[in-house]
C-alpha positions as CSV (number, residue, x, y, z in Angstrom):
1,X,-162.7,-3.0,-50.3
2,X,-162.9,0.6,-49.1
3,X,-159.9,2.9,-49.4
4,X,-159.5,6.3,-47.8
5,X,-157.2,8.8,-49.6
6,X,-155.7,11.7,-47.6
7,X,-153.7,14.2,-49.6
8,X,-153.7,18.0,-50.0
9,X,-153.1,17.8,-53.7
10,X,-156.4,17.7,-55.6
11,X,-154.8,16.2,-58.8
12,X,-153.2,13.3,-56.8
13,X,-156.5,12.6,-55.0
14,X,-158.3,12.5,-58.4
15,X,-155.7,10.3,-60.0
16,X,-155.7,7.8,-57.1
17,X,-159.5,7.7,-57.0
18,X,-159.6,6.8,-60.7
19,X,-156.9,4.1,-60.5
20,X,-158.5,2.5,-57.4
21,X,-162.0,2.5,-58.9
22,X,-160.7,0.9,-62.1
23,X,-159.3,-1.9,-59.9
24,X,-162.6,-2.4,-58.1
25,X,-161.9,-0.5,-54.9
26,X,-164.3,2.0,-53.4
27,X,-162.3,5.2,-52.9
28,X,-163.1,8.2,-50.7
29,X,-160.8,11.2,-50.8
30,X,-160.0,13.8,-48.1
31,X,-157.9,17.0,-48.4
32,X,-157.7,17.4,-44.6
33,X,-156.2,14.8,-42.3
34,X,-158.2,16.1,-39.3
35,X,-161.5,15.6,-41.1
36,X,-160.4,12.2,-42.2
37,X,-159.6,11.2,-38.6
38,X,-163.1,12.4,-37.5
39,X,-164.7,10.4,-40.4
40,X,-163.1,7.2,-39.1
41,X,-165.0,7.4,-35.9
42,X,-168.3,6.9,-37.7
43,X,-167.3,5.2,-40.9
44,X,-165.1,2.2,-41.6
45,X,-162.3,1.7,-44.3
46,X,-160.1,-1.3,-45.1
47,X,-157.1,0.7,-46.1
48,X,-155.8,4.3,-45.8
49,X,-153.4,6.0,-48.2
50,X,-152.0,9.1,-46.4
51,X,-149.6,11.8,-47.5
52,X,-147.0,12.9,-44.9
53,X,-146.5,16.6,-45.7
54,X,-149.8,18.5,-45.4
55,X,-151.0,21.8,-44.0
56,X,-152.6,21.6,-40.6
57,X,-152.5,18.0,-39.4
58,X,-149.7,16.2,-41.2
59,X,-149.4,12.4,-41.8
60,X,-147.3,11.7,-38.7
61,X,-149.8,13.5,-36.5
62,X,-152.6,11.6,-38.2
63,X,-150.9,8.3,-37.3
64,X,-150.5,9.4,-33.7
65,X,-154.2,10.3,-33.6
66,X,-155.1,6.8,-34.9
67,X,-152.9,5.2,-32.2
68,X,-154.5,7.2,-29.4
69,X,-158.1,6.6,-30.6
70,X,-160.2,3.5,-31.2
71,X,-159.2,3.2,-34.8
72,X,-155.7,1.9,-34.4
73,X,-156.2,-1.3,-36.3
74,X,-156.3,0.2,-39.7
75,X,-153.8,-0.7,-42.4
76,X,-152.1,2.7,-43.3
77,X,-149.8,3.2,-46.3
78,X,-147.9,6.5,-46.1
79,X,-146.9,8.6,-49.2
80,X,-144.3,11.4,-49.5
81,X,-142.1,13.1,-52.1
82,X,-139.7,14.3,-49.3
83,X,-139.2,11.0,-47.5
84,X,-136.0,9.7,-46.0
85,X,-135.2,6.4,-44.3
86,X,-135.7,8.1,-40.9
87,X,-139.1,9.3,-42.0
88,X,-140.1,5.8,-43.1
89,X,-138.8,4.3,-39.8
90,X,-140.8,6.9,-37.8
91,X,-144.0,6.0,-39.8
92,X,-143.5,2.2,-39.1
93,X,-143.0,2.9,-35.4
94,X,-146.3,4.8,-35.3
95,X,-148.1,1.8,-36.9
96,X,-148.0,2.3,-40.7
97,X,-148.0,-0.8,-42.8
98,X,-145.9,0.4,-45.6
99,X,-144.3,3.5,-47.1
100,X,-144.2,4.7,-50.8
101,X,-142.1,7.5,-52.2
102,X,-143.6,9.9,-54.7
103,X,-143.7,10.0,-57.6
104,X,-145.0,6.4,-58.0
105,X,-146.5,4.3,-60.7
106,X,-150.1,3.1,-60.5
107,X,-148.9,-0.5,-60.4
108,X,-146.9,0.2,-57.3
109,X,-149.9,1.4,-55.4
110,X,-152.0,-1.5,-56.6
111,X,-149.3,-4.1,-55.7
112,X,-148.9,-2.6,-52.2
113,X,-152.7,-2.7,-51.7
114,X,-152.8,-6.4,-52.9
115,X,-150.0,-7.2,-50.4
116,X,-151.9,-5.5,-47.7
117,X,-155.1,-7.5,-48.6
118,X,-153.2,-10.7,-48.3
119,X,-151.9,-9.6,-44.9
120,X,-155.4,-8.8,-43.7
121,X,-156.6,-12.2,-44.9
122,X,-153.9,-13.9,-42.9
123,X,-154.7,-11.7,-39.8
124,X,-158.4,-12.6,-40.1
125,X,-157.6,-16.3,-40.5
126,X,-155.3,-16.2,-37.6
127,X,-157.9,-14.5,-35.4
128,X,-160.5,-17.2,-36.5
129,X,-158.1,-20.0,-35.7
130,X,-157.3,-18.6,-32.3
131,X,-161.0,-18.1,-31.6
132,X,-161.6,-21.8,-32.7
133,X,-158.8,-23.0,-30.4
134,X,-160.2,-20.9,-27.5
135,X,-163.7,-22.3,-28.0
136,X,-162.4,-25.9,-28.3
137,X,-160.3,-25.7,-25.1
138,X,-162.7,-23.6,-23.1
139,X,-163.7,-25.4,-19.9
140,X,-167.3,-25.1,-21.0
141,X,-166.5,-27.5,-23.9
142,X,-164.8,-30.2,-21.8
143,X,-167.4,-33.0,-21.7
144,X,-168.2,-34.3,-18.2
145,X,-171.0,-34.8,-15.7
146,X,-168.7,-36.2,-13.0
147,X,-168.6,-34.3,-9.7
148,X,-164.9,-34.5,-9.3
149,X,-164.2,-33.4,-12.9
150,X,-166.6,-30.4,-12.5
151,X,-164.7,-29.4,-9.3
152,X,-161.4,-29.6,-11.3
153,X,-162.8,-27.4,-14.0
154,X,-163.8,-24.8,-11.4
155,X,-160.2,-25.0,-10.1
156,X,-158.9,-24.5,-13.7
157,X,-161.0,-21.3,-14.0
158,X,-159.7,-20.0,-10.7
159,X,-156.0,-20.4,-11.4
160,X,-156.0,-19.8,-15.2
161,X,-155.1,-16.2,-15.0
162,X,-152.2,-16.7,-12.6
163,X,-148.6,-17.5,-13.6
164,X,-148.4,-20.2,-10.9
165,X,-147.0,-23.6,-12.0
166,X,-149.5,-26.4,-12.1
167,X,-148.8,-30.2,-11.9
168,X,-151.4,-32.4,-13.6
169,X,-151.3,-36.1,-12.7
170,X,-153.4,-38.9,-14.0
171,X,-153.3,-42.1,-16.1
172,X,-152.5,-42.0,-19.8
173,X,-155.5,-40.9,-21.8
174,X,-157.4,-39.0,-19.0
175,X,-157.0,-35.6,-20.7
176,X,-154.0,-34.0,-19.1
177,X,-153.1,-32.0,-22.2
178,X,-156.7,-31.0,-22.6
179,X,-156.7,-29.5,-19.1
180,X,-153.3,-27.8,-19.7
181,X,-154.7,-26.2,-22.8
182,X,-157.8,-25.1,-20.9
183,X,-155.6,-23.5,-18.3
184,X,-153.9,-21.5,-21.1
185,X,-157.0,-20.7,-23.1
186,X,-159.0,-19.4,-20.1
187,X,-156.3,-17.1,-18.8
188,X,-154.6,-13.8,-19.8
189,X,-152.0,-15.7,-21.9
190,X,-154.6,-17.1,-24.4
191,X,-153.3,-14.9,-27.2
192,X,-149.7,-16.0,-26.6
193,X,-148.0,-19.3,-27.6
194,X,-148.9,-22.7,-26.1
195,X,-145.9,-25.0,-26.6
196,X,-146.3,-28.7,-25.7
197,X,-143.3,-31.1,-25.4
198,X,-143.2,-34.7,-24.4
199,X,-140.2,-35.0,-22.1
200,X,-140.1,-38.8,-22.6
201,X,-140.1,-38.8,-26.4
202,X,-136.8,-36.9,-26.9
203,X,-133.4,-38.4,-26.0
204,X,-131.7,-36.5,-23.1
205,X,-128.9,-34.9,-25.0
206,X,-131.3,-33.5,-27.6
207,X,-134.0,-32.5,-25.0
208,X,-131.7,-29.9,-23.4
209,X,-131.2,-28.1,-26.7
210,X,-135.0,-28.4,-27.5
211,X,-136.0,-26.9,-24.2
212,X,-133.3,-24.2,-23.7
213,X,-131.8,-23.7,-27.2
214,X,-128.2,-23.6,-28.2
215,X,-125.6,-21.2,-29.7
216,X,-123.7,-21.8,-32.9
217,X,-120.7,-24.2,-32.3
218,X,-122.1,-25.5,-28.9
219,X,-121.7,-29.1,-30.3
220,X,-120.9,-30.8,-33.6
221,X,-124.2,-30.2,-35.4
222,X,-124.9,-26.7,-33.9
223,X,-124.4,-24.8,-37.2
224,X,-126.5,-21.9,-36.1
225,X,-128.2,-20.4,-33.0
226,X,-131.4,-22.1,-32.0
227,X,-134.2,-20.7,-29.9
228,X,-135.4,-23.2,-27.3
229,X,-139.0,-24.0,-26.5
230,X,-139.0,-22.0,-23.3
231,X,-138.1,-18.9,-25.4
232,X,-140.7,-19.8,-28.0
233,X,-143.4,-19.9,-25.3
234,X,-142.3,-16.5,-23.9
235,X,-145.4,-14.7,-22.7
236,X,-147.4,-17.9,-23.0
237,X,-147.4,-21.4,-21.6
238,X,-145.1,-24.4,-22.0
239,X,-146.6,-27.8,-21.3
240,X,-144.0,-30.4,-20.0
241,X,-145.7,-33.7,-20.6
242,X,-144.2,-36.7,-18.8
243,X,-142.0,-34.4,-16.7
244,X,-141.1,-37.5,-14.6
245,X,-139.0,-38.7,-17.5
246,X,-136.6,-35.7,-17.3
247,X,-133.0,-36.8,-16.7
248,X,-131.5,-35.6,-13.4
249,X,-129.2,-33.1,-15.0
250,X,-132.1,-31.4,-16.8
251,X,-134.1,-31.4,-13.6
252,X,-131.5,-29.1,-12.1
253,X,-131.7,-26.7,-15.1
254,X,-135.5,-26.7,-15.1
255,X,-135.4,-25.8,-11.4
256,X,-133.1,-22.8,-12.2
257,X,-135.6,-21.7,-14.9
258,X,-138.4,-21.8,-12.4
259,X,-136.4,-20.0,-9.7
260,X,-134.7,-17.3,-11.8
261,X,-137.2,-16.8,-14.7
262,X,-134.4,-17.1,-17.2
263,X,-132.8,-19.6,-19.6
264,X,-129.3,-20.1,-20.8
265,X,-128.8,-21.7,-24.2
266,X,-126.4,-24.7,-24.5
267,X,-122.9,-23.3,-25.0
268,X,-124.0,-19.8,-24.2
269,X,-122.5,-17.4,-21.7
270,X,-125.5,-15.1,-21.0
271,X,-129.0,-15.8,-19.8
272,X,-132.3,-14.6,-21.4
273,X,-135.1,-13.4,-19.2
274,X,-138.5,-15.1,-20.0
275,X,-142.0,-14.9,-18.8
276,X,-143.3,-18.4,-19.5
277,X,-145.8,-20.2,-17.4
278,X,-145.0,-23.9,-16.8
279,X,-147.7,-26.6,-16.7
280,X,-146.3,-30.1,-16.1
281,X,-148.0,-33.5,-16.3
282,X,-147.1,-36.9,-15.2
283,X,-148.5,-40.4,-15.0
284,X,-145.7,-41.4,-12.6
285,X,-146.0,-41.1,-8.8
286,X,-143.4,-38.4,-8.3
287,X,-143.4,-39.0,-4.5
288,X,-142.2,-42.5,-5.1
289,X,-139.7,-41.3,-7.7
290,X,-138.3,-38.9,-5.1
291,X,-137.9,-41.8,-2.6
292,X,-136.1,-43.8,-5.3
293,X,-133.8,-40.9,-6.0
294,X,-135.0,-40.4,-9.6
295,X,-136.7,-37.0,-9.1
296,X,-135.6,-33.9,-7.2
297,X,-137.7,-33.1,-4.2
298,X,-137.1,-29.3,-4.6
299,X,-138.2,-29.4,-8.3
300,X,-141.3,-31.4,-7.3
301,X,-142.4,-28.6,-4.8
302,X,-141.7,-25.9,-7.4
303,X,-143.9,-27.7,-10.0
304,X,-146.6,-28.8,-7.5
305,X,-147.8,-25.3,-6.4
306,X,-151.3,-26.3,-7.7
307,X,-152.0,-30.0,-8.2
308,X,-154.7,-31.3,-10.4
309,X,-155.3,-35.1,-10.2
310,X,-157.5,-36.4,-13.0
311,X,-159.6,-39.5,-12.1
312,X,-159.5,-42.5,-14.5
313,X,-162.4,-43.0,-16.7
314,X,-163.7,-46.2,-15.0
315,X,-164.3,-44.1,-11.9
316,X,-166.5,-41.7,-14.0
317,X,-169.4,-44.0,-15.3
318,X,-171.5,-41.0,-16.1
319,X,-168.8,-39.7,-18.4
320,X,-168.5,-43.0,-20.2
321,X,-172.0,-42.6,-21.6
322,X,-171.7,-38.9,-22.2
323,X,-168.3,-39.2,-24.0
324,X,-169.5,-42.2,-26.0
325,X,-172.4,-40.2,-27.3
326,X,-170.1,-37.3,-28.2
327,X,-167.7,-39.5,-30.1
328,X,-170.5,-41.3,-31.9
329,X,-171.9,-38.0,-33.2
330,X,-168.4,-36.8,-34.0
331,X,-167.4,-39.8,-36.2
332,X,-170.9,-40.1,-37.7
333,X,-170.3,-36.6,-39.2
334,X,-166.7,-37.4,-40.1
335,X,-167.5,-40.6,-41.9
336,X,-170.9,-39.4,-43.2
337,X,-172.9,-42.1,-41.6
338,X,-176.5,-42.1,-40.3
339,X,-175.5,-43.8,-37.0
340,X,-177.5,-42.0,-34.2
341,X,-176.3,-43.7,-31.1
342,X,-175.5,-46.9,-29.3
343,X,-177.7,-49.9,-28.6
344,X,-178.5,-50.8,-25.0
345,X,-176.2,-53.9,-25.2
346,X,-173.3,-51.8,-26.6
347,X,-173.7,-49.1,-23.9
348,X,-173.9,-51.8,-21.2
349,X,-170.6,-53.3,-22.4
350,X,-168.9,-49.9,-22.4
351,X,-170.0,-49.3,-18.8
352,X,-168.7,-52.7,-17.7
353,X,-165.3,-52.3,-19.3
354,X,-162.4,-51.1,-17.2
355,X,-161.0,-48.6,-19.7
356,X,-157.2,-48.9,-18.9
357,X,-156.6,-46.5,-21.8
358,X,-159.2,-44.1,-20.5
359,X,-160.8,-41.5,-22.8
360,X,-158.3,-42.0,-25.6
361,X,-159.2,-45.7,-25.7
362,X,-162.9,-44.9,-25.6
363,X,-162.5,-42.6,-28.6
364,X,-160.6,-45.3,-30.6
365,X,-163.2,-47.9,-29.8
366,X,-166.0,-45.7,-31.0
367,X,-164.1,-44.7,-34.2
368,X,-163.5,-48.4,-34.9
369,X,-167.1,-49.3,-34.3
370,X,-168.3,-46.5,-36.5
371,X,-166.3,-47.8,-39.4
372,X,-167.7,-51.4,-39.0
373,X,-171.3,-50.5,-38.2
374,X,-173.8,-50.5,-41.0
375,X,-177.0,-49.9,-39.1
376,X,-178.5,-46.9,-37.4
377,X,-177.0,-47.6,-34.0
378,X,-173.7,-49.1,-32.9
379,X,-174.3,-52.7,-31.9
380,X,-172.3,-54.7,-29.4
381,X,-170.9,-56.8,-32.2
382,X,-169.1,-53.8,-33.7
383,X,-167.1,-53.3,-30.5
384,X,-163.6,-54.9,-30.0
385,X,-163.7,-58.4,-28.4
386,X,-161.9,-57.2,-25.3
387,X,-164.6,-54.6,-24.7
388,X,-167.7,-56.5,-25.8
389,X,-166.8,-59.7,-23.9
390,X,-166.7,-59.5,-20.1
391,X,-164.9,-62.8,-19.9
392,X,-161.5,-61.3,-20.8
393,X,-161.9,-58.8,-18.0
394,X,-163.1,-61.5,-15.6
395,X,-160.2,-63.7,-16.5
396,X,-157.8,-60.9,-15.9
397,X,-159.3,-60.2,-12.5
398,X,-159.2,-63.9,-11.6
399,X,-155.5,-64.1,-12.5
400,X,-154.4,-61.2,-10.4
401,X,-156.9,-61.4,-7.5
402,X,-157.2,-58.1,-5.6
403,X,-153.6,-57.1,-6.1
404,X,-153.4,-53.6,-7.5
405,X,-149.8,-54.2,-8.4
406,X,-150.5,-57.4,-10.4
407,X,-153.5,-55.8,-12.0
408,X,-151.4,-52.8,-13.1
409,X,-148.7,-55.2,-14.5
410,X,-151.2,-57.2,-16.4
411,X,-152.8,-54.2,-17.9
412,X,-149.4,-52.7,-18.8
413,X,-148.3,-56.0,-20.4
414,X,-151.5,-56.2,-22.4
415,X,-151.2,-52.6,-23.6
416,X,-147.6,-53.1,-24.7
417,X,-148.5,-56.3,-26.5
418,X,-151.4,-54.5,-28.3
419,X,-149.2,-51.5,-29.2
420,X,-146.5,-53.8,-30.7
421,X,-149.1,-55.7,-32.7
422,X,-150.6,-52.5,-34.0
423,X,-147.3,-51.1,-35.1
424,X,-145.9,-54.5,-36.3
425,X,-143.1,-54.3,-33.7
426,X,-142.1,-50.7,-34.6
427,X,-140.8,-49.8,-31.1
428,X,-140.5,-46.1,-31.9
429,X,-144.2,-45.9,-33.0
430,X,-145.3,-48.2,-30.2
431,X,-143.7,-45.9,-27.6
432,X,-145.5,-43.0,-29.1
433,X,-148.9,-44.8,-28.9
434,X,-148.2,-45.8,-25.3
435,X,-147.0,-42.2,-24.6
436,X,-143.8,-43.4,-22.9
437,X,-140.1,-43.0,-23.9
438,X,-138.6,-45.6,-26.2
439,X,-136.0,-46.2,-23.5
440,X,-138.9,-47.0,-21.0
441,X,-140.5,-49.3,-23.6
442,X,-137.4,-51.3,-24.2
443,X,-136.9,-51.7,-20.4
444,X,-140.5,-53.0,-20.1
445,X,-140.2,-55.3,-23.1
446,X,-137.2,-56.9,-21.4
447,X,-138.9,-57.0,-18.0
448,X,-142.1,-58.7,-19.3
449,X,-140.1,-61.1,-21.6
450,X,-141.5,-60.1,-24.9
């Protein structure tokens, strides 16, 4: 680690240089802040120890020079024997990391530098994680060869930098959240928060507090003020998944947020201005919900400024093969297996299957097959019976004829049965797997006579 020392006292420069070198730092000392500022334009230092009172350019002027130049990301620790609280505050406003009063002990300097090192490590790790997220959700990394999907990705790139609300529709498992994250990562809000909330997974009374926050004493358990998700996402994006599940009273409040650009916490008397982009998603047909009186028409038009309709996987046969290959490679690495692909029979079975669970189901199928497979390719025998055997799909088609409504009901009934079996009748967990509210699941269980 390289440390720059700036102080007009030669004895202090020498003492600090010795202490830092003993601790393994590389120290370079300057008596003149102006020369030190020029040196930063051609040389790089991890930390700067700078006195405040010096002839010529003083410490505060040095900080201002850093802020105006291209070297404003340095970690600067200020030192002074004449400091006051006001001076320390002024240093912090100008970008200093910390402030030490003279005289100080050598341990105090070392401890401050160690704390600064930890801070820098966290900053680097944060930057790395943000870069990883940006790469992961970049439209270039969304796997597709389908013409409609490629057109959707072009639309995502066009609207990403705007604050316009976007409504993403499509079946469960088609990648609605992936597209929402791409909208966020490709735009100017990429460095700000992305907050996702499933509107169907939280009971109505709690959802209002989660979205908008509450003040202390607003209700029995409100023991302190709580910031809502809209405020948490300020400057960034909030993703309202399953927005069609919002109770009518919350639809009114969401409409106000979209119209006014402000939120009022539950029990509060004042509103807070926010700059939060709203991206919503639904698998429901909101036009039908409006006709049935379950969704507000004015809210629908506020949300549906830009509409993105994701096609189901069975309409994207080219993507089935592409995604299957991607997931095979992914889980081969994860499980440290030498599986290199799929057999012709296995791929043919995947292409014939209807994929009611879309991409999420395909990934689960490949993960399961990878666990069971012992050879170099995934064989048809490693696929689930419902996928590998066309008879089940044929029987389903025969039972419902060409009725889309009956086919949907049969598929929904099958999915609910499988989710309940997988969770051993844990309805909360089953609702999470199905990505619907527990209330909706209980209704469907009653409807289908489970």
